[in-house]
C-alpha positions, 0 to 999 in steps of 0.5 A: 237383292231388294224386292223391286216396288212396282207401285212406284211406277204405275198408274193407280187408284180409278180415275173416277173418284180416287179411291185407292188400289185396292179400296172400293171405289165412292158409292157416288163413283160415277164411271168414266167411259162405262168402265165400270169401277171393278174393271180397274182394280182388276186393271191395276191386279192384270199389271202388275201381275205383267209387270212381276212376270216381265221383271222375273224375265229381264232378271233371268236373261240378266244371269244368264248373260253374265253366266256366257260371259264369264264362260266366255271368260272362261274359255279365253284365258282357259289356254294359259291356265294350261299353260301355266299348269303344264308349266310347274308340271314341267318345273316338278311343281306339281308331281303326281295326279292328285296335285294335278287335280288339286291345281284344277279343282284350286287353282287360287292355290298356286296364285304365288306361283303364277305371279311368278310365271307371268312375270318369267314372261310366262315360260314352260319349259328349258326353251324358254328365255327365262326358265330358269330364273322360273325353277330357282324362284320356284325352288327359292320360294317354294312359290312364297314370298320371301322376307325382303332382306334389303340387299 
């Protein structure tokens, strides 16, 4: 992410003589309302510090919000994900413990199986109307897309 330029949004310089930030006021500068020109620089530095801290806090809150939204989405979809895993176990795609662990660690390896399962109405066992079609698809394609024969 590009660094945020706070200077674009800050009032800069001395209002009495027009000196730029981080520059000394001219020798003939007359303080505005009995405020010494060095106080403007100090105030400028403090405002930049506060703006920087506020910006960091806003970004941290934003990142936390994104994380909570992601977690909320995962929790909401967890039941579907576990039903899909149960379907893979029931169809003997996942036969051993290490395969089940791999399913949870790398679910992206099962994209094709998920698409087939989802298109067939998410069958979990033989009580589902489309279970036999799901089993046939798993046997015929082993979860991989086959060539279109043109039929």
